[in-house]
C-alpha positions in Angstrom: 46.5 269.2 188.9 44.4 266.2 189.8 45.8 264.2 192.7 42.8 262.3 193.9 42.3 260.3 190.7 43.1 256.6 191.3 45.5 254.8 189.0 43.9 252.6 186.4 43.3 249.0 187.4 46.1 246.8 186.0 45.2 244.2 183.4 44.7 240.9 185.3 47.6 238.4 184.7 45.1 235.6 183.9 43.7 237.7 181.0 47.2 238.5 179.8 48.0 234.8 179.9 44.9 233.8 178.0 45.7 236.4 175.3 49.2 235.2 175.0 48.1 231.6 174.7 45.6 232.4 172.0 48.2 234.4 170.1 50.7 231.4 170.3 47.9 229.0 169.2 47.0 231.1 166.2 50.6 231.4 165.1 51.2 227.7 165.5 48.0 226.9 163.5 49.2 229.2 160.7 52.7 227.6 160.7 51.1 224.2 160.2 49.3 225.4 157.0 48.6 223.0 154.1 51.4 220.5 155.0 50.0 220.1 158.5 46.5 219.4 157.2 47.9 216.7 154.8 49.9 215.1 157.7 46.8 215.1 159.9 44.7 213.4 157.2 47.4 210.7 156.8 47.5 210.1 160.5 43.7 210.1 160.8 43.5 207.5 158.0 46.1 205.3 159.6 44.5 205.5 163.1 41.1 204.7 161.6 42.5 201.7 159.7 44.2 200.4 162.9 41.1 200.8 164.9 39.1 198.8 162.3 41.8 196.1 162.6 41.4 195.9 166.4 37.6 195.8 166.1 37.5 193.0 163.5 35.3 190.1 164.5 33.9 191.9 167.6 30.2 192.4 167.9 28.8 195.8 169.0 27.8 194.2 172.3 31.3 192.8 172.8 32.8 196.3 172.1 30.3 197.9 174.6 31.3 195.3 177.3 35.0 195.9 176.6 34.5 199.7 176.9 32.8 199.2 180.2 35.4 196.8 181.6 38.3 199.1 180.5 36.5 202.0 182.2 36.2 200.0 185.4 39.9 199.1 185.2 40.9 202.7 184.8 38.7 203.7 187.7 40.2 201.0 189.9 43.7 202.2 189.0 42.8 205.7 190.1 41.1 204.6 193.3 42.6 206.2 196.3 44.4 208.9 194.3 43.6 212.5 195.2 41.5 214.1 192.5 43.0 217.3 191.0 41.5 220.5 192.4 39.7 221.2 189.1 38.0 217.7 188.9 34.3 218.0 188.5 34.2 221.8 187.8 32.6 221.3 184.4 29.9 219.3 186.1 28.9 221.9 188.7 25.8 224.0 188.1 25.9 227.7 188.9 24.3 228.5 192.3 
């Protein structure tokens, strides 16, 4: 009888969570099927048409300026707020 053999390492909870999330995502994608794709296409077309309506009469330079200004406004609104602990992780380079 072997008594000195360690118990197998348990599966990490993060890995189990990731596997569960993928299984749920796949099942949801399958549930959407052909009807979901058709609905997505209708929504995309509507969103594209509305965006074109908003952009009507604006030059590319105007749109670039607007984008910059809106970015500044969003940054000002967030100023002083604590960044979430994961902020910037994607920007870090491995050491």
